[in-house]
C-alpha positions in Angstrom: -5.8 -11.7 8.1 -4.4 -9.2 10.6 -2.2 -6.5 9.0 1.5 -7.1 9.7 1.7 -3.4 10.6 -0.9 -3.9 13.4 0.9 -6.9 14.7 4.2 -5.0 14.6 2.8 -2.1 16.5 1.4 -4.5 19.1 4.8 -6.0 19.5 6.7 -2.8 20.0 4.0 -1.4 22.2 4.4 -4.4 24.5 8.2 -4.0 24.5 8.4 -0.2 25.0 5.7 -0.4 27.7 8.4 -1.9 29.9 10.3 1.4 30.0 9.8 2.9 33.4 12.0 6.0 33.1 10.8 9.5 33.5 8.0 11.2 35.4 4.8 12.9 34.4 4.8 16.7 34.3 4.0 18.2 37.7 4.5 21.9 37.4 0.8 22.3 36.5 -1.0 20.7 39.4 -4.0 19.7 37.2 -1.8 17.5 35.1 0.1 15.8 38.0 -2.4 13.0 38.7 -2.2 11.3 35.3 -1.7 7.6 35.1 1.9 7.0 34.1 1.0 3.7 32.5 -1.1 5.3 29.8 0.5 4.4 26.4 -0.9 4.6 22.9 0.5 4.6 19.4 -1.3 5.7 16.3 0.1 5.7 12.8 -2.0 7.5 10.1 -1.3 7.3 6.3 -1.8 10.2 4.0 -4.9 8.4 2.5 -6.5 8.1 5.9 -5.8 4.6 7.2 -5.0 4.6 10.9 -3.2 1.8 12.8 -3.6 2.2 16.5 -2.7 0.2 19.6 -3.1 0.9 23.3 -4.6 4.0 24.9 -5.2 5.9 21.7 -8.6 7.3 22.7 -7.5 8.6 26.2 -7.8 12.4 26.2 -5.0 14.7 27.4 -4.1 18.3 26.7 -2.2 19.1 23.6 0.3 21.5 25.3 3.4 22.4 23.1 2.2 20.2 20.2 -0.2 23.1 19.6 2.8 25.3 18.6 3.3 24.2 14.9 -0.5 24.5 14.2 -0.8 28.1 15.6 2.4 29.0 13.8 1.0 27.6 10.6 -2.2 29.7 11.0 -0.1 32.9 11.6 1.8 32.1 8.4 -1.4 31.6 6.5 -2.9 34.8 7.8 0.1 37.2 7.4 2.6 35.5 5.1 6.2 34.5 6.0 7.7 37.9 5.8 5.4 39.5 8.4 5.8 36.5 10.7 9.6 36.5 10.3 9.7 40.1 11.6 8.4 38.8 14.9 9.8 35.3 15.2 12.9 33.8 13.7 13.4 30.3 12.2 16.8 29.4 13.8 17.4 26.5 16.2 17.9 27.8 19.7 19.4 24.8 21.4 17.5 25.9 24.5 14.9 24.1 26.5 11.2 24.7 25.7 10.7 27.4 28.4 14.1 29.2 28.2 14.0 32.9 28.5 16.2 33.7 25.5 15.5 36.5 23.0 17.7 38.0 20.3 19.9 40.8 21.6 18.6 44.2 20.6 15.4 43.1 18.8 14.0 40.7 21.4 12.9 38.4 18.6 12.5 34.7 19.7 14.7 32.2 17.9 11.8 30.1 16.6 8.1 29.4 17.1 8.6 26.0 18.9 10.0 27.4 22.1 7.5 29.1 24.4 8.7 32.7 23.6 8.1 32.1 19.9 4.8 30.3 20.5 3.5 33.2 22.6 4.5 35.5 19.7 2.7 33.3 17.1 -0.4 33.3 19.3 -0.3 37.1 19.5 -0.4 37.3 15.7 -3.8 35.5 15.4 -6.6 38.1 15.2 -10.3 37.6 15.3 -12.1 37.3 11.9 -15.5 36.4 10.5 -17.2 36.8 13.9 -14.7 34.6 15.6 -12.2 35.6 18.3 -8.5 34.9 17.8 -8.8 31.8 20.1 -11.9 30.5 18.4 -10.0 30.6 15.1 -7.1 28.7 16.7 -9.5 26.1 18.1 -11.3 25.8 14.7 -7.9 25.2 13.0 -6.9 22.5 15.4 -10.4 20.9 15.0 -10.0 21.0 11.2 -6.6 19.3 11.5 -8.0 16.6 13.8 -11.2 16.1 11.7 -13.5 16.6 14.7 -14.6 19.4 17.0 -12.1 19.7 19.9 -12.7 21.3 23.3 -10.7 22.9 26.1 -10.0 21.5 29.6 -11.1 24.3 31.8 -9.4 22.6 34.8 -6.0 22.6 33.1 -6.6 26.1 31.7 -7.3 27.6 35.1 -4.3 25.7 36.5 -2.0 27.0 33.7 -3.3 30.5 34.3 -2.6 30.3 38.0 0.8 28.7 37.8 2.2 29.8 34.5 4.6 32.4 36.0 7.4 31.8 33.6 5.3 32.2 30.5 3.8 35.3 32.1 7.3 36.7 32.5 8.1 35.8 28.8 5.0 37.6 27.6 5.8 40.8 29.4 9.4 40.6 28.2 8.2 40.2 24.6 5.9 43.2 25.2 8.9 45.3 26.3 10.5 44.7 22.9 7.2 45.4 21.1 7.2 41.8 19.8 3.8 41.5 21.4 2.3 44.8 20.4 -0.7 45.0 22.8 -1.6 44.0 26.4 0.0 40.6 27.0 -2.8 39.3 29.3 -5.2 38.3 26.5 -2.3 36.7 24.6 -1.4 34.7 27.7 -5.0 33.6 28.1 -5.2 32.5 24.5 -1.9 30.7 24.8 -2.9 28.8 28.0 -6.2 27.9 26.3 -4.5 26.5 23.2 -2.2 24.4 25.4 -5.3 23.1 27.3 -7.1 21.8 24.2 -8.1 18.2 24.7 -6.9 15.6 22.1 -6.2 11.9 22.0 -3.5 10.0 20.2 -5.8 9.2 17.3 -6.5 13.0 16.8 -2.8 13.8 16.8 -2.0 11.1 14.2 -4.6 12.7 11.9 -3.1 16.2 12.6 0.3 14.9 11.8 -0.9 13.1 8.7 -2.6 16.3 7.5 0.8 18.0 7.6 2.3 15.0 5.9 -0.4 15.3 3.2 0.5 18.9 2.3 -2.1 20.4 4.6 -5.1 18.4 3.4 -6.9 16.3 6.1 -6.9 12.7 4.8 -10.2 11.9 6.5 -12.3 15.0 5.7 -10.5 16.0 2.5 -10.4 19.6 3.7 -7.4 21.7 2.8 -6.7 23.1 6.3 -3.4 24.8 5.5 -1.6 25.8 2.3 1.5 24.1 1.1 3.7 27.1 1.7 2.9 27.4 5.5 3.2 23.6 5.8 6.6 23.7 4.2 7.8 26.3 6.7 6.1 24.6 9.7 7.7 21.2 9.0 11.1 22.9 8.4 11.0 24.5 11.8 9.7 21.4 13.4 12.6 19.4 12.0 15.3 21.8 13.4 13.6 23.0 16.6 10.5 20.9 17.4 12.4 18.9 20.0 14.2 21.9 21.6 17.6 21.0 23.1 17.2 17.4 22.0 16.7 18.3 18.3 20.1 17.1 17.0 19.7 13.6 18.6 16.1 13.5 17.3 17.0 14.3 13.7 19.8 11.8 13.8 17.9 8.9 15.2 14.3 9.6 14.0 14.8 11.9 11.0 11.3 13.3 10.8 9.9 16.7 11.8 8.6 16.2 15.3 7.0 17.9 18.2 6.5 17.0 21.9 4.2 18.2 24.6 4.6 18.0 28.4 1.3 16.1 28.8 3.0 13.1 27.1 2.0 13.5 23.5 4.5 13.5 20.7 4.1 13.6 16.9 6.3 12.9 13.9 5.6 13.7 10.3 7.0 11.9 7.2 5.9 14.2 4.3 4.0 12.4 1.6 3.6 9.2 3.7 2.6 9.1 7.4 1.9 10.9 10.6 2.9 9.2 13.9 1.5 10.1 17.3 2.4 8.6 20.7 0.9 9.2 24.1 2.8 8.3 27.3 3.0 10.8 30.2 6.4 10.1 31.8 8.9 12.7 30.4 12.7 12.8 30.0 14.9 15.7 30.9 14.0 17.5 27.7 10.3 17.5 28.5 9.5 14.8 25.9 7.7 11.5 26.4 10.2 8.7 27.2 8.2 6.0 25.5 7.2 8.5 22.7 10.8 9.1 21.7 11.6 5.4 22.0 8.7 4.5 19.8 9.6 7.1 17.1 13.2 5.9 17.1 12.1 2.2 16.8 9.6 2.9 14.0 12.1 5.1 12.1 14.6 2.3 12.2 12.4 -0.7 11.6 10.1 0.9 9.0 12.9 3.0 7.3 11.0 6.2 7.9 14.1 8.4 8.3 13.9 11.2 5.7 17.1 10.1 4.1 15.7 6.6 3.4 12.2 7.6 2.7 12.9 10.6 0.4 10.5 9.6 -2.4 6.9 10.6 -2.1 4.7 7.7 -0.9 1.9 6.5 -3.1 -0.2 3.4 -3.4 1.7 0.5 -4.8 -1.4 -1.2 -6.1 -1.7 -1.0 -9.8 -4.5 -3.5 -10.3 -6.3 -6.3 -8.4 -8.4 -9.1 -9.9 -8.9 -12.9 -9.8 -7.9 -15.5 -12.2 -11.3 -15.8 -13.8 -10.7 -12.3 -15.4 -7.3 -13.3 -16.7 -7.1 -17.0 -17.2 -3.9 -18.8 -18.2 -3.2 -19.8 -21.8 -3.9 -23.4 -21.1 -7.1 -24.5 -22.8 -9.1 -26.7 -20.4 -11.8 -29.3 -21.2 -15.4 -28.4 -20.3 -15.3 -30.0 -16.9 -12.1 -28.3 -15.8 -13.4 -25.0 -17.2 -16.5 -25.3 -15.1 -14.5 -25.9 -12.0 -12.3 -22.8 -12.7 -15.4 -20.6 -13.4 -16.8 -21.7 -10.0 -13.7 -21.3 -8.0 -11.3 -19.0 -9.9 -12.2 -16.1 -7.5 -10.2 -18.0 -4.8 -7.0 -17.0 -6.6 -6.3 -13.2 -6.4 -3.7 -11.4 -8.4 -2.4 -8.1 -7.1 -0.2 -6.0 -9.5 2.3 -3.7 -7.7 4.3 -0.8 -9.1 6.7 1.9 -8.0 8.9 1.7 -4.8 8.0 -0.6 -2.0 9.2 1.7 0.8 7.0 2.1 3.9 4.1 3.8 2.2 4.0 1.5 -0.8 4.4 -1.6 1.5 1.6 -0.3 3.7 -0.8 -0.1 0.8 0.2 -3.6 -0.2 -0.5 -5.2 3.1 -3.7 -3.3 3.5 -4.8 -4.9 0.2 -3.7 -8.3 1.5 -5.6 -7.8 4.8 -8.8 -6.8 3.0 -9.0 -10.0 0.8 -12.1 -12.0 1.2 -12.1 -15.1 3.4 -12.6 -17.3 0.4 -9.3 -16.3 -1.2 -6.8 -19.1 -1.0 -4.0 -18.2 -3.4 -2.5 -14.7 -3.5 -0.3 -13.8 -6.4 1.8 -10.6 -6.1 3.1 -9.3 -9.4 6.3 -7.5 -8.6 7.5 -6.9 -12.2 6.8 -3.2 -12.1 8.3 -2.5 -8.7 11.5 -0.4 -8.8 12.9 -0.8 -5.3 11.9 -3.5 -2.7 13.2 -2.2 0.6 14.3 -4.2 3.6 11.2 -3.2 5.5 9.1 -4.4 2.6 10.8 -7.8 2.7 10.3 -8.0 6.5 6.6 -7.1 6.3 6.1 -9.3 3.3 7.5 -12.2 5.3 5.1 -11.4 8.1 2.3 -11.2 5.6 3.3 -14.6 4.2 3.2 -16.0 7.8 -0.3 -14.5 8.2 -1.5 -15.9 4.9 -0.1 -19.4 5.7 -1.7 -19.3 9.2 -5.0 -18.7 7.5 -4.5 -21.6 5.1 -3.5 -19.4 2.1 -0.5 -19.5 -0.2 1.6 -16.7 -1.5 2.8 -16.8 -5.1 5.2 -14.3 -6.7 5.7 -13.0 -10.2 9.1 -11.4 -10.7 11.8 -11.3 -13.3 14.9 -12.1 -11.2 13.5 -14.1 -8.3 15.2 -11.9 -5.7 12.2 -11.6 -3.4 11.4 -15.3 -3.7 15.0 -16.0 -2.8 14.8 -13.7 0.3 11.6 -15.2 1.5 12.7 -18.7 0.7 15.4 -18.5 3.3 12.8 -18.3 6.1 11.5 -21.1 8.2 8.5 -21.5 5.8 10.8 -22.6 3.0 10.6 -21.8 -0.7 7.8 -19.6 -2.2 6.3 -20.4 -5.6 7.8 -17.8 -8.0 7.3 -17.4 -11.8 8.7 -15.0 -14.4 5.3 -14.5 -16.2 1.8 -13.9 -15.2 0.6 -16.7 -17.4 2.8 -19.3 -15.6 1.7 -18.1 -12.2 -2.0 -18.2 -13.1 -1.5 -21.7 -14.6 0.0 -22.8 -11.3 -3.0 -21.4 -9.4 -5.5 -23.0 -11.8 -3.9 -26.4 -11.3 -4.0 -25.9 -7.6 -7.7 -25.1 -7.7 -8.5 -28.0 -10.0 -6.7 -30.4 -7.7 -8.6 -29.0 -4.7 -12.0 -28.5 -6.1 -12.1 -30.9 -9.1 -13.4 -33.7 -6.8 -13.1 -36.8 -9.0 -12.2 -34.7 -12.0 -9.5 -36.5 -14.0 -7.4 -34.7 -16.5 -6.7 -37.6 -18.8 -3.3 -38.3 -20.3 -4.9 -39.7 -23.4 -8.0 -38.5 -25.1 -9.2 -40.3 -28.3 -10.5 -38.2 -31.1 -14.0 -39.3 -30.5 -13.9 -37.8 -27.0 -12.4 -34.4 -28.2 -14.4 -31.4 -26.9 -14.3 -29.9 -30.4 -16.4 -32.8 -31.7 -18.8 -32.9 -28.8 -21.8 -31.6 -30.9 -21.4 -34.6 -33.3 -23.0 -38.0 -33.1 -20.7 -40.8 -32.0 -20.9 -42.4 -35.4 -19.9 -39.1 -37.1 -16.9 -38.6 -34.8 -15.8 -42.2 -35.5 -16.1 -41.6 -39.3 -13.9 -38.5 -39.0 -11.3 -40.4 -36.9 -11.1 -43.0 -39.8 -10.0 -40.2 -42.1 -7.1 -39.0 -39.8 -3.4 -39.8 -39.8 -1.5 -40.4 -36.5 1.7 -38.5 -35.9 4.2 -38.3 -33.0 6.6 -35.6 -31.9 9.4 -35.4 -29.4 9.9 -32.6 -26.8 10.8 -29.3 -28.5 9.8 -30.4 -32.0 8.2 -27.7 -34.1 4.8 -29.1 -35.3 3.6 -26.0 -37.2 5.6 -22.9 -38.0 4.5 -19.3 -38.7 3.7 -18.8 -42.4 2.9 -22.4 -43.4 -0.2 -23.0 -45.5 -3.2 -24.6 -43.9 -2.1 -28.2 -43.1 -5.3 -29.5 -41.6 -6.8 -29.9 -38.1 -4.6 -31.4 -35.4 -6.3 -33.3 -32.6 -4.0 -33.8 -29.6 -4.5 -37.3 -28.2 -1.7 -37.1 -25.6 0.9 -34.6 -24.3 1.0 -30.8 -24.5 1.9 -28.2 -27.1 2.6 -24.5 -26.8 1.9 -21.8 -29.3 4.1 -18.6 -29.6 4.0 -15.5 -31.7 6.3 -12.5 -32.3 6.0 -9.7 -29.7 6.3 -5.9 -30.4 10.1 -6.2 -30.2 10.4 -9.4 -32.2 10.7 -11.4 -28.9 8.7 -14.7 -28.7 5.5 -14.4 -26.6 3.8 -17.5 -25.4 0.1 -17.4 -26.2 -1.2 -20.6 -24.8 -0.7 -24.3 -23.9 -2.9 -27.0 -25.2 -3.2 -30.5 -23.8 -4.9 -33.8 -24.6 -8.3 -33.4 -26.1 -7.7 -30.1 -27.7 -7.1 -29.0 -31.3 -5.0 -26.6 -33.3 -4.3 -25.7 -36.9 -7.9 -24.8 -37.9 -7.5 -21.0 -37.2 -5.1 -20.8 -40.1 -8.2 -20.8 -42.3 -9.1 -17.4 -41.0 -5.7 -15.9 -41.7 -5.4 -16.2 -45.4 -4.8 -20.0 -45.0 -1.5 -19.2 -43.3 -0.3 -20.3 -39.9 -0.1 -17.3 -37.5 1.7 -19.0 -34.6 4.5 -21.5 -34.1 3.3 -24.7 -32.3 5.9 -26.7 -30.5 5.8 -30.0 -28.5 6.1 -29.8 -24.8 7.3 -33.2 -24.0 6.3 -36.3 -26.1 3.1 -35.5 -28.1 0.8 -37.6 -30.2 -1.8 -36.2 -32.5 -4.3 -37.3 -35.1 -4.3 -35.1 -38.2 -7.3 -34.4 -40.4 -5.3 -33.2 -43.4 -6.3 -30.5 -45.9 -6.7 -33.3 -48.6 -8.8 -35.4 -46.3 -11.1 -32.4 -45.6 -11.4 -31.7 -49.3 -12.4 -35.3 -49.9 -14.9 -35.2 -47.1 -16.5 -32.0 -48.5 -16.8 -33.8 -51.9 -18.0 -37.2 -50.7 -20.0 -36.4 -47.5 -21.2 -32.8 -47.5 -23.5 -33.3 -44.5 -20.6 -34.5 -42.3 -18.3 -31.8 -43.6 -20.9 -29.1 -42.6 -21.3 -30.7 -39.2 -17.5 -30.7 -38.8 -17.2 -27.1 -39.6 -20.1 -26.1 -37.3 -18.4 -27.9 -34.4 -15.0 -26.4 -35.2 -16.5 -22.9 -35.5 -18.2 -23.2 -32.2 -14.9 -24.3 -30.6 -13.0 -21.5 -32.3 -15.3 -18.8 -30.9 -14.6 -20.2 -27.4 -10.9 -19.8 -28.0 -11.2 -16.3 -29.5 -13.1 -15.2 -26.4 -10.2 -16.5 -24.3 -7.6 -14.8 -26.5 -9.4 -11.5 -26.1 -9.3 -11.6 -22.4 -5.6 -12.6 -22.4 -4.8 -9.8 -24.9 -6.4 -7.2 -22.6 -4.0 -8.3 -19.8 -1.0 -8.2 -22.1 -1.8 -4.7 -23.3 -1.6 -3.6 -19.6 1.6 -5.5 -19.2 
């Protein structure tokens, strides 16, 4: 199944590609011939999953998107106090190449405008046998998770035509903000702007910032959390220059644009977004890039106000129904079918908040299910908040599952998600309050689909009971002659907790449920038994006292081999009595094994 996130990105890519506003940057001649139709979107999670659509592997120069990463390296090298002496952290409200320095000190307003970026570059010194620029390039490469290179053509063009930046560098030198010859600083700055990246690279670089400075692909800690905190703060207020206020309002993520058409946005703890499209608006930002960021922020609820909680995987556990069968005890034929086909029903337990990050991990799990999975059970009982974006993506997921011939089943206490999904064109979704009920539903679906001619009989005579299968037909008939028939109406209590051993009950038609007291005195349903099954005999292993309450589910008919009849059998026909107890012991062990599996699940619940 295609991820709903991938299909969503494909949809908005097609829509936003129709925007024809803006023009590619032409001040640097080497950048003027770019194809204006290039358009790529890449969305990377903090655990390294990347969703991409369009021209995400087309290389272009990083330009001003380099600024936060060089600034972060300067902060890592020198610490915030030393860097603050050279460049401030205040929004300037100016365009990216404005010649504006603080009166008296000459200090640039922030490291995102060109004057501040030149200053940050001047602070990077050579170390460990590497020049200052080699260290800058190594840092960018570590953020991207691959070795990056420089476009010599763009670098030479920048060097030849970057007159305004040259003027800024010499003005900074006059204030001793740049302390040495500005020419090497300019060369390093032009080189860093000419580093070649693609949209995929930028999404990983953004996700590394979102991940507290640790690259989600390589696992390398590229930058400490302190510098990351400062970098993202300045990006939030100043990364989009004189469009910063509109960006914060409509996108609500730290962002940075570059005149080659790249743009990044960072949602700490959750995702990094990168877009590439060369046509620029009046602020020097990609027209389609800004539109994409606005659209994703709105549709995916990525604005920092909505997505304030740290993202984490919503997957608590995933398994199929063979690992956690329902409490219904099946006959041997049905049990064989479920053992063979139970893997076709998958249960996914979710927890925490289903904001974007949690929802993304959920749909990733759904998208990775094997082709043979036909029933998907989402257990929502431990989710705290199910956001609107989660509901929309879940609806898309349901459509994708349905299109692949699969069915979505929900477990939730209040049925709110089922109600929301049920209003769609697909109609109601199966929803249950307990895992046991949902698994029982799935088992019944599998039995109906794969049981072939399997018939689950409404009436099973004692002689056909699975518990007596090891006995000869004549022995089973002899036991049946010792039994007493009894009938019960729906809801009647057949056996109550604490009663003394009252014999073995063979269900000939109908169903019964057994319940026990939970840790808070609430009643917990243990299992459901149907025609052909037995109960009552386990009391012999509990001090001859009934440990559960057994109640009729609809009309029930049983045959009872009473305690007195068993005593008479042991006295008059010891051979048959021993054969009976062997058969019942074998059957009891089968049930105990099932109870142990169910108990393991209930401990987790």
